[in-house]
N, CA, C and O atoms as a MOPAC input file, in Angstrom:
PM7 MOZYME 1SCF
protein

 N     70.71200 1    88.80500 1    95.33700 1
 C     71.53300 1    89.64500 1    94.51100 1
 C     72.29100 1    88.75500 1    93.53300 1
 O     72.87300 1    87.74800 1    93.93700 1
 N     72.29100 1    89.10900 1    92.27300 1
 C     72.93600 1    88.30600 1    91.24300 1
 C     74.32100 1    88.85100 1    90.95400 1
 O     74.46600 1    90.00400 1    90.54700 1
 N     75.33800 1    88.02800 1    91.16200 1
 C     76.70400 1    88.45300 1    90.89900 1
 C     77.26800 1    87.75800 1    89.67000 1
 O     78.40900 1    87.29700 1    89.67200 1
 N     76.47600 1    87.69000 1    88.64300 1
 C     76.92800 1    87.19700 1    87.34400 1
 C     76.88300 1    88.39400 1    86.40900 1
 O     75.87200 1    89.09200 1    86.33700 1
 N     77.94300 1    88.62500 1    85.71200 1
 C     78.06900 1    89.82300 1    84.89300 1
 C     77.91100 1    89.45000 1    83.42200 1
 O     78.46800 1    88.45300 1    82.96200 1
 N     77.16600 1    90.23900 1    82.70700 1
 C     76.97000 1    90.00200 1    81.28400 1
 C     77.56500 1    91.16000 1    80.50500 1
 O     77.33500 1    92.32200 1    80.84100 1
 N     78.32400 1    90.85300 1    79.47500 1
 C     78.90300 1    91.86800 1    78.60700 1
 C     78.26200 1    91.76200 1    77.23600 1
 O     78.38100 1    90.73200 1    76.57100 1
 N     77.58400 1    92.81500 1    76.80700 1
 C     76.94400 1    92.87800 1    75.49100 1
 C     76.06000 1    91.67600 1    75.20700 1
 O     75.81900 1    91.34300 1    74.04600 1
 N     75.58500 1    91.03900 1    76.23100 1
 C     74.66800 1    89.89800 1    76.17800 1
 C     75.16500 1    88.71000 1    75.34300 1
 O     74.41100 1    87.75800 1    75.13800 1
 N     76.40700 1    88.74100 1    74.85800 1
 C     76.93500 1    87.60500 1    74.10900 1
 C     77.94600 1    86.81200 1    74.92600 1
 O     78.16800 1    85.63300 1    74.65400 1
 N     78.55400 1    87.43700 1    75.91300 1
 C     79.54000 1    86.75800 1    76.75000 1
 C     79.01700 1    86.67800 1    78.17100 1
 O     78.54400 1    87.67200 1    78.72200 1
 N     79.10100 1    85.50500 1    78.76000 1
 C     78.68900 1    85.31500 1    80.14500 1
 C     79.92500 1    85.00800 1    80.96900 1
 O     80.77400 1    84.20900 1    80.57500 1
 N     80.00900 1    85.65900 1    82.12000 1
 C     81.12300 1    85.45400 1    83.02300 1
 C     80.59600 1    84.86200 1    84.31600 1
 O     79.63500 1    85.37600 1    84.88900 1
 N     81.20900 1    83.79300 1    84.77800 1
 C     80.85700 1    83.20900 1    86.06200 1
 C     81.89500 1    83.58000 1    87.10200 1
 O     83.07900 1    83.70200 1    86.78800 1
 N     81.46000 1    83.75800 1    88.32900 1
 C     82.36800 1    84.11200 1    89.41300 1
 C     83.17000 1    82.87700 1    89.80100 1
 O     82.59900 1    81.84500 1    90.15200 1
 N     84.49100 1    82.98400 1    89.73800 1
 C     85.39200 1    81.90100 1    90.10900 1
 C     85.76700 1    82.00800 1    91.58000 1
 O     85.80600 1    81.00500 1    92.29300 1
 N     86.04400 1    83.23100 1    92.03300 1
 C     86.44100 1    83.48400 1    93.41200 1
 C     86.03500 1    84.90900 1    93.75500 1
 O     85.98500 1    85.77300 1    92.87900 1
 N     85.74600 1    85.15500 1    95.02700 1
 C     85.42000 1    86.52200 1    95.42100 1
 C     85.85200 1    86.77100 1    96.86000 1
 O     86.00500 1    85.84600 1    97.65700 1
 N     86.04600 1    88.06900 1    97.16900 1
 C     86.38600 1    88.49300 1    98.52800 1
 C     85.57700 1    89.73500 1    98.86700 1
 O     85.20700 1    90.51600 1    97.99100 1
 N     85.31800 1    89.89500 1   100.12900 1
 C     84.64100 1    91.07300 1   100.65400 1
 C     85.70600 1    92.02700 1   101.17400 1
 O     86.62400 1    91.60600 1   101.87800 1
 N     85.59400 1    93.30900 1   100.83300 1
 C     86.57700 1    94.27300 1   101.32400 1
 C     86.43200 1    94.44500 1   102.83200 1
 O     85.34800 1    94.23600 1   103.37500 1
 N     87.51800 1    94.82500 1   103.51600 1
 C     87.47700 1    94.96500 1   104.97400 1
 C     86.41400 1    95.94100 1   105.48400 1
 O     85.90700 1    95.77400 1   106.59400 1
 N     86.07300 1    96.95300 1   104.69000 1
 C     85.04700 1    97.91200 1   105.11600 1
 C     83.62900 1    97.42600 1   104.80500 1
 O     82.65500 1    98.12200 1   105.09400 1
 N     83.51700 1    96.23900 1   104.21900 1
 C     82.23600 1    95.60900 1   103.86800 1
 C     81.39600 1    96.43000 1   102.89200 1
 O     80.16900 1    96.33300 1   102.89500 1
 N     82.05200 1    97.23700 1   102.05700 1
 C     81.33500 1    98.04200 1   101.07000 1
 C     81.33000 1    97.41300 1    99.67900 1
 O     80.42700 1    97.66800 1    98.88100 1
 N     82.34100 1    96.58900 1    99.39000 1
 C     82.51200 1    96.07000 1    98.04000 1
 C     82.80300 1    94.57500 1    98.05500 1
 O     83.33200 1    94.03600 1    99.02700 1
 N     82.44500 1    93.92000 1    96.95300 1
 C     82.84500 1    92.54200 1    96.69700 1
 C     83.71800 1    92.57600 1    95.44700 1
 O     83.35700 1    93.18600 1    94.44000 1
 N     84.86200 1    91.92000 1    95.52300 1
 C     85.76900 1    91.83200 1    94.39400 1
 C     85.73300 1    90.39400 1    93.90500 1
 O     85.89300 1    89.45800 1    94.68900 1
 N     85.52400 1    90.22500 1    92.61300 1
 C     85.39600 1    88.87700 1    92.07000 1
 C     86.27100 1    88.63300 1    90.86000 1
 O     86.49300 1    89.52600 1    90.04200 1
 N     86.76300 1    87.41800 1    90.75900 1
 C     87.46200 1    86.96200 1    89.55800 1
 C     86.42500 1    86.26100 1    88.69900 1
 O     85.79500 1    85.29600 1    89.13200 1
 N     86.25500 1    86.74800 1    87.49200 1
 C     85.25200 1    86.20700 1    86.58200 1
 C     85.93000 1    85.50500 1    85.42400 1
 O     86.93000 1    85.99100 1    84.89400 1
 N     85.39400 1    84.37800 1    85.03600 1
 C     85.92600 1    83.63500 1    83.89900 1
 C     84.80000 1    83.44400 1    82.89100 1
 O     83.69000 1    83.05500 1    83.25500 1
 N     85.08800 1    83.71900 1    81.63400 1
 C     84.09700 1    83.56900 1    80.57700 1
 C     83.92800 1    82.10400 1    80.21400 1
 O     84.89900 1    81.35300 1    80.13500 1
 N     82.68500 1    81.71200 1    79.99500 1
 C     82.42800 1    80.34900 1    79.52800 1
 C     82.49700 1    80.26500 1    78.00600 1
 O     82.55700 1    79.17000 1    77.44700 1
 N     82.49000 1    81.41200 1    77.33600 1
 C     82.48600 1    81.42500 1    75.87400 1
 C     83.82300 1    81.83400 1    75.27100 1
 O     84.09700 1    81.55600 1    74.10300 1
 N     84.64600 1    82.49100 1    76.06700 1
 C     85.91900 1    82.99400 1    75.56500 1
 C     87.01200 1    82.61300 1    76.54900 1
 O     86.74700 1    82.33500 1    77.71800 1
 N     88.23100 1    82.60500 1    76.06300 1
 C     89.36200 1    82.25500 1    76.92000 1
 C     89.92000 1    83.52200 1    77.57000 1
 O     91.07000 1    83.89200 1    77.33900 1
 N     89.10000 1    84.17500 1    78.37600 1
 C     89.55400 1    85.37300 1    79.07400 1
 C     88.70400 1    85.58700 1    80.31400 1
 O     87.70300 1    84.90300 1    80.52600 1
 N     89.11600 1    86.53500 1    81.11900 1
 C     88.37500 1    86.82100 1    82.33200 1
 C     88.55500 1    88.26200 1    82.76500 1
 O     89.28300 1    89.03100 1    82.13700 1
 N     87.88800 1    88.60800 1    83.83300 1
 C     87.94700 1    89.96100 1    84.37000 1
 C     88.05000 1    89.92000 1    85.88400 1
 O     87.65700 1    88.95000 1    86.53200 1
 N     88.58300 1    90.99200 1    86.42100 1
 C     88.53200 1    91.23000 1    87.85000 1
 C     87.51700 1    92.35300 1    88.01900 1
 O     87.71900 1    93.44700 1    87.49100 1
 N     86.42900 1    92.10400 1    88.74600 1
 C     85.34600 1    93.07700 1    88.88500 1
 C     85.14500 1    93.46000 1    90.34000 1
 O     85.48900 1    92.72100 1    91.26200 1
 N     84.57300 1    94.64400 1    90.50900 1
 C     84.20400 1    95.08300 1    91.84500 1
 C     82.74200 1    95.50900 1    91.81600 1
 O     82.31400 1    96.27400 1    90.95200 1
 N     81.98700 1    94.99200 1    92.78700 1
 C     80.57800 1    95.32300 1    92.92900 1
 C     80.37800 1    96.12700 1    94.19800 1
 O     81.03100 1    95.88200 1    95.21200 1
 N     79.47400 1    97.08300 1    94.13400 1
 C     79.06000 1    97.80500 1    95.33200 1
 C     78.05400 1    96.91200 1    96.04900 1
 O     77.03200 1    96.53700 1    95.47300 1
 N     78.33600 1    96.57600 1    97.28700 1
 C     77.51600 1    95.62100 1    98.01500 1
 C     76.09900 1    96.13900 1    98.25000 1
 O     75.15300 1    95.35100 1    98.27800 1
 N     75.94000 1    97.44100 1    98.41900 1
 C     74.62100 1    97.99500 1    98.73900 1
 C     73.59400 1    97.80900 1    97.62800 1
 O     72.40600 1    97.65400 1    97.90700 1
 N     74.04100 1    97.82100 1    96.35600 1
 C     73.07500 1    97.67500 1    95.26400 1
 C     73.44400 1    96.58800 1    94.25100 1
 O     72.66800 1    96.32200 1    93.33200 1
 N     74.60700 1    95.95800 1    94.39900 1
 C     75.00800 1    94.87700 1    93.50900 1
 C     75.49500 1    95.31300 1    92.14500 1
 O     75.73000 1    94.46600 1    91.28300 1
 N     75.65700 1    96.61700 1    91.91800 1
 C     76.10000 1    97.10400 1    90.61200 1
 C     77.60100 1    96.93000 1    90.43800 1
 O     78.38000 1    97.14400 1    91.36800 1
 N     77.99600 1    96.53400 1    89.21800 1
 C     79.41200 1    96.48100 1    88.87200 1
 C     79.88000 1    97.91300 1    88.69400 1
 O     79.32900 1    98.65900 1    87.88500 1
 N     80.89800 1    98.29400 1    89.45000 1
 C     81.37000 1    99.67200 1    89.35000 1
 C     82.75600 1    99.78500 1    88.74300 1
 O     83.19200 1   100.88600 1    88.40500 1
 N     83.45600 1    98.66500 1    88.59800 1
 C     84.76200 1    98.68500 1    87.94100 1
 C     85.07700 1    97.29100 1    87.42600 1
 O     84.80200 1    96.29600 1    88.09700 1
 N     85.65100 1    97.22200 1    86.23700 1
 C     86.06200 1    95.95800 1    85.63900 1
 C     87.45800 1    96.12000 1    85.05600 1
 O     87.73300 1    97.07900 1    84.33500 1
 N     88.33200 1    95.17900 1    85.37400 1
 C     89.67500 1    95.15100 1    84.79300 1
 C     89.85400 1    93.83000 1    84.05700 1
 O     89.61300 1    92.77000 1    84.63400 1
 N     90.27300 1    93.87300 1    82.79300 1
 C     90.52400 1    92.61700 1    82.08900 1
 C     91.75600 1    91.93400 1    82.66000 1
 O     92.73600 1    92.59100 1    83.01200 1
 N     91.69800 1    90.62600 1    82.74900 1
 C     92.86400 1    89.85800 1    83.16900 1
 C     93.76700 1    89.75700 1    81.95300 1
 O     93.38000 1    89.21100 1    80.91900 1
 N     94.95100 1    90.28000 1    82.08600 1
 C     95.85400 1    90.43100 1    80.95300 1
 C     96.49100 1    89.11100 1    80.53800 1
 O     96.53800 1    88.14100 1    81.29400 1
 N     96.96900 1    89.12100 1    79.31900 1
 C     97.67500 1    87.96100 1    78.80200 1
 C     99.06000 1    87.87500 1    79.42900 1
 O     99.66600 1    88.89100 1    79.76800 1
 N     99.54600 1    86.65800 1    79.57500 1
 C    100.91700 1    86.47400 1    80.03800 1
 C    101.86000 1    86.59200 1    78.83700 1
 O    101.42000 1    86.89300 1    77.72700 1
 N    103.13100 1    86.36000 1    79.05600 1
 C    104.11200 1    86.52500 1    77.98400 1
 C    103.90600 1    85.55000 1    76.83500 1
 O    104.32700 1    85.82900 1    75.71200 1
 N    103.27500 1    84.42600 1    77.08800 1
 C    103.02100 1    83.44900 1    76.03300 1
 C    101.75300 1    83.71700 1    75.24400 1
 O    101.41400 1    82.94400 1    74.34800 1
 N    101.03900 1    84.80000 1    75.55700 1
 C     99.82200 1    85.14000 1    74.84400 1
 C     98.57100 1    84.48000 1    75.37700 1
 O     97.50500 1    84.60900 1    74.77600 1
 N     98.67300 1    83.77700 1    76.48900 1
 C     97.51800 1    83.11800 1    77.09400 1
 C     96.93600 1    83.99200 1    78.19800 1
 O     97.67300 1    84.65200 1    78.93000 1
 N     95.61700 1    83.99300 1    78.31400 1
 C     94.98400 1    84.69300 1    79.42300 1
 C     95.09000 1    83.83000 1    80.66800 1
 O     94.95800 1    82.60700 1    80.61100 1
 N     95.33000 1    84.49000 1    81.79300 1
 C     95.47200 1    83.76300 1    83.04200 1
 C     94.10600 1    83.37500 1    83.58900 1
 O     93.14700 1    84.14200 1    83.49600 1
 N     94.02900 1    82.20200 1    84.14700 1
 C     92.79900 1    81.74100 1    84.78100 1
 C     92.97700 1    81.86700 1    86.29200 1
 O     93.71500 1    81.09900 1    86.90800 1
 N     92.29100 1    82.84300 1    86.87500 1
 C     92.41800 1    83.07200 1    88.31100 1
 C     91.64100 1    82.02100 1    89.09100 1
 O     90.51400 1    81.67500 1    88.73600 1
 N     92.25600 1    81.51900 1    90.15400 1
 C     91.60700 1    80.52500 1    91.00500 1
 C     91.17000 1    81.10600 1    92.34100 1
 O     90.09900 1    80.76800 1    92.84400 1
 N     91.98700 1    81.97400 1    92.91800 1
 C     91.73000 1    82.48800 1    94.25800 1
 C     92.02700 1    83.97400 1    94.33100 1
 O     92.87600 1    84.49100 1    93.60600 1
 N     91.30900 1    84.65100 1    95.22100 1
 C     91.56300 1    86.05700 1    95.52100 1
 C     91.72000 1    86.21800 1    97.01900 1
 O     91.11400 1    85.48900 1    97.80400 1
 N     92.53600 1    87.17400 1    97.40300 1
 C     92.67200 1    87.55100 1    98.81300 1
 C     92.85400 1    89.05700 1    98.84300 1
 O     93.28400 1    89.65900 1    97.85900 1
 N     92.52700 1    89.66000 1    99.97100 1
 C     92.68000 1    91.10400 1   100.11500 1
 C     93.39800 1    91.38500 1   101.42400 1
 O     93.17900 1    90.70200 1   102.42400 1
 N     94.26200 1    92.40100 1   101.40800 1
 C     95.00500 1    92.74800 1   102.61700 1
 C     94.05700 1    93.33400 1   103.65900 1
 O     92.97500 1    93.81900 1   103.32800 1
 N     94.47600 1    93.28400 1   104.92100 1
 C     93.63100 1    93.78400 1   106.01600 1
 C     93.28400 1    95.25400 1   105.87600 1
 O     92.21200 1    95.67900 1   106.30700 1
 N     94.17800 1    96.04200 1   105.27800 1
 C     93.89500 1    97.46300 1   105.09200 1
 C     93.11400 1    97.73500 1   103.81300 1
 O     92.73200 1    98.87600 1   103.55500 1
 N     92.87200 1    96.70400 1   103.01000 1
 C     92.08300 1    96.84300 1   101.79600 1
 C     92.81200 1    97.46800 1   100.62600 1
 O     92.18700 1    97.77100 1    99.60900 1
 N     94.11600 1    97.67100 1   100.73800 1
 C     94.85600 1    98.34300 1    99.67500 1
 C     95.38300 1    97.40100 1    98.60100 1
 O     95.62600 1    97.82800 1    97.47200 1
 N     95.56300 1    96.13700 1    98.93100 1
 C     96.14100 1    95.19200 1    97.98800 1
 C     95.21900 1    94.00300 1    97.77500 1
 O     94.64200 1    93.46400 1    98.71900 1
 N     95.09300 1    93.60900 1    96.52300 1
 C     94.37000 1    92.39400 1    96.17400 1
 C     95.40700 1    91.43300 1    95.61200 1
 O     96.22100 1    91.81200 1    94.77000 1
 N     95.37800 1    90.20900 1    96.07000 1
 C     96.27200 1    89.18000 1    95.55000 1
 C     95.44400 1    88.17200 1    94.78000 1
 O     94.38600 1    87.74100 1    95.24000 1
 N     95.92800 1    87.79700 1    93.60900 1
 C     95.24000 1    86.78600 1    92.80900 1
 C     96.20100 1    85.63500 1    92.53900 1
 O     97.36200 1    85.84300 1    92.18600 1
 N     95.70200 1    84.44100 1    92.71000 1
 C     96.46800 1    83.23100 1    92.40700 1
 C     95.90100 1    82.62500 1    91.13300 1
 O     94.68700 1    82.48300 1    90.98600 1
 N     96.78900 1    82.27100 1    90.21800 1
 C     96.37700 1    81.72700 1    88.93400 1
 C     96.62700 1    80.23300 1    88.86000 1
 O     97.36700 1    79.65300 1    89.65500 1
 N     95.99600 1    79.65000 1    87.89500 1
 C     96.13900 1    78.21000 1    87.66500 1
 C     97.59000 1    77.81800 1    87.36800 1
 O     98.00900 1    76.69500 1    87.64900 1
 N     98.35000 1    78.75900 1    86.79700 1
 C     99.75000 1    78.47700 1    86.46000 1
 C    100.69000 1    78.66500 1    87.65000 1
 O    101.90900 1    78.69500 1    87.48200 1
 N    100.12400 1    78.79100 1    88.85100 1
 C    100.86100 1    78.91000 1    90.11600 1
 C    101.57500 1    80.24500 1    90.28100 1
 O    102.56700 1    80.33000 1    91.00400 1
 N    101.08500 1    81.27700 1    89.62500 1
 C    101.62700 1    82.61500 1    89.83100 1
 C    100.69300 1    83.40400 1    90.73400 1
 O     99.49300 1    83.13700 1    90.80400 1
 N    101.26800 1    84.37900 1    91.41900 1
 C    100.49700 1    85.27600 1    92.27600 1
 C    100.76400 1    86.69300 1    91.80400 1
 O    101.91200 1    87.06900 1    91.57000 1
 N     99.70800 1    87.47800 1    91.66400 1
 C     99.84800 1    88.88100 1    91.27900 1
 C     99.25800 1    89.75400 1    92.36700 1
 O     98.29400 1    89.38200 1    93.03600 1
 N     99.86000 1    90.92900 1    92.52900 1
 C     99.37100 1    91.91800 1    93.48700 1
 C     98.76800 1    93.06400 1    92.68500 1
 O     99.42700 1    93.65000 1    91.82500 1
 N     97.50500 1    93.37700 1    92.97800 1
 C     96.78500 1    94.46600 1    92.32000 1
 C     96.72500 1    95.61600 1    93.32000 1
 O     96.10000 1    95.49200 1    94.37200 1
 N     97.37700 1    96.74100 1    92.99400 1
 C     97.43000 1    97.85100 1    93.93600 1
 C     96.54300 1    99.01400 1    93.51800 1
 O     95.78500 1    99.53300 1    94.33700 1
 N     96.62100 1    99.42700 1    92.28300 1
 C     95.90800 1   100.61900 1    91.83300 1
 C     94.39900 1   100.45000 1    91.85800 1
 O     93.66700 1   101.43900 1    91.90000 1
 N     93.92800 1    99.22500 1    91.83200 1
 C     92.50400 1    98.93000 1    91.76600 1
 C     91.74500 1    99.57800 1    92.92000 1
 O     90.77500 1   100.30000 1    92.69200 1
 N     92.17700 1    99.32700 1    94.15500 1
 C     91.47400 1    99.86700 1    95.31200 1
 C     91.72500 1   101.35800 1    95.47600 1
 O     90.84200 1   102.08100 1    95.93700 1
 N     92.92000 1   101.83400 1    95.10500 1
 C     93.18300 1   103.27100 1    95.16200 1
 C     92.24700 1   104.01100 1    94.21500 1
 O     91.74000 1   105.08000 1    94.55500 1
 N     92.01500 1   103.45400 1    93.03800 1
 C     91.08900 1   104.04000 1    92.07900 1
 C     89.67900 1   104.09200 1    92.66100 1
 O     88.98300 1   105.09800 1    92.52700 1
 N     89.26300 1   103.00600 1    93.30500 1
 C     87.91900 1   102.95300 1    93.86900 1
 C     87.74400 1   103.99200 1    94.96700 1
 O     86.70000 1   104.64000 1    95.04400 1
 N     88.75200 1   104.15800 1    95.81800 1
 C     88.68700 1   105.14400 1    96.88900 1
 C     88.58400 1   106.54600 1    96.30300 1
 O     87.79800 1   107.36000 1    96.78600 1
 N     89.37100 1   106.83900 1    95.26400 1
 C     89.34600 1   108.13500 1    94.61100 1
 C     87.98600 1   108.39300 1    93.97200 1
 O     87.42800 1   109.48200 1    94.10800 1
 N     87.45700 1   107.39700 1    93.28100 1
 C     86.15900 1   107.52500 1    92.61700 1
 C     85.04800 1   107.76400 1    93.63600 1
 O     84.16100 1   108.58700 1    93.40800 1
 N     85.09400 1   107.04500 1    94.76100 1
 C     84.06800 1   107.20100 1    95.79000 1
 C     84.13600 1   108.59200 1    96.42800 1
 O     83.09900 1   109.19400 1    96.70500 1
 N     85.35200 1   109.10600 1    96.66300 1
 C     85.48900 1   110.44200 1    97.25200 1
 C     84.92900 1   111.51400 1    96.32500 1
 O     84.29800 1   112.46400 1    96.78700 1
 N     85.15400 1   111.37000 1    95.02400 1
 C     84.63400 1   112.34800 1    94.06700 1
 C     83.11000 1   112.29000 1    94.02300 1
 O     82.45300 1   113.33100 1    94.00600 1
 N     82.54800 1   111.09600 1    94.00500 1
 C     81.09600 1   110.95200 1    93.93300 1
 C     80.41300 1   111.47000 1    95.19400 1
 O     79.27500 1   111.93600 1    95.13300 1
 N     81.08800 1   111.39500 1    96.32400 1
 C     80.48900 1   111.83600 1    97.58700 1
 C     80.72800 1   113.30900 1    97.88300 1
 O     80.22600 1   113.82200 1    98.88300 1
 N     81.48500 1   114.00100 1    97.03300 1
 C     81.75600 1   115.42100 1    97.31200 1
 C     80.80800 1   116.33800 1    96.57000 1
 O     80.90400 1   117.55900 1    96.69700 1

């Protein structure tokens, strides 16, 4: 299974860090572009390897995009923590709630 994501075939993103969700249904990855100074937080469905959600890593107050180094996920799967090169940690909450909502709608 290939976990490299291509956007419009001009930008290539390599996986910097990834975690498996506690239910073993999804892989969440921090992607960094080799061509641009930006990255994404993506989620893949493990069963077929398809990217089902992408969030751009936002700029900090200085206008620089953060470079994520590590990801972790809480035991209940509700929170994703990302550690950046600048020694900051962010908590992503809505990401997994959105995925749960989307999955419930698709399965109904």
